[in-house]
Steps between C-alpha positions, in 0.01 A plus 500: 500500500639839399506827678175696520500785249499856624165664433537828312202716409502541122322838494732654762808362325390641161428840655841518672680394181314758287572780749866394529552498124335842463686672785842331472744410226649151555802369310374143506220285634697385802504856633126525432423172680708601802324836521154343460575235765598770747190712425266199512646385835452848652150540363354157582721382791568180302874464451589387148827493308586617151494140379139463623408814306666352192304176536168679549562735205545193280205320659263796456638589153568859600651699213803703605643813340838460669753334267667171580857527619793360305669234710869556549530771238641817641585787275877502471660751267667309220841615394756353271626163608871489569668194353702278731814553290465876537470459876823298505684749284394785731602309814870561571531208744365260236746635246789451744385143563485421129845652450639286782341192344655577159845544655466182706394302194802621308728388785327162532513446121119484495450749219248267335249625759539869408184489283307402814638811672376708206152345532504565875588864438201512267276396786462125448413339832584158359851621410546648847409166659745321268775744595436453869523123466809525277688720746405270788616188307823663373368512139459121473161408353535138617535624857169684466330178383619320812448790742425378852440843655129458567494804731571727203185688397591438134539122536151410369541725194872458431625480145670202332321242714 
């Protein structure tokens, strides 16, 4: 057996909704229902919530002038999207890191991985992950395949596995 439904007078509810829509400007129906619930509770001494108002509006087929809200859509000013590669090129610490990587690769005779550095500078996340694994495994791809460092956050997505 379910809960007993809250009795709401249809005529009183319609009157409060009509007066509320005439006197106030609501951004969405949730604001309207909250306002009507408060007014109805004060006027009739029967405490109801906004969700009860919503249910009764649907049950009584009351036509509302207030527009429906748009779930999760806030108005955010849209600007130009900055590419990841542009962010890296503007970041001096990232540029220093890439320069250090290039120099280290030249010393370690791992120049075959320089194209990966170029992709990483362009903003490729996949290339950055590869570089991280390569530096950790001393530029040996077979070592990455057999990596036992399960505490590394990149272990599940490592390259060359």
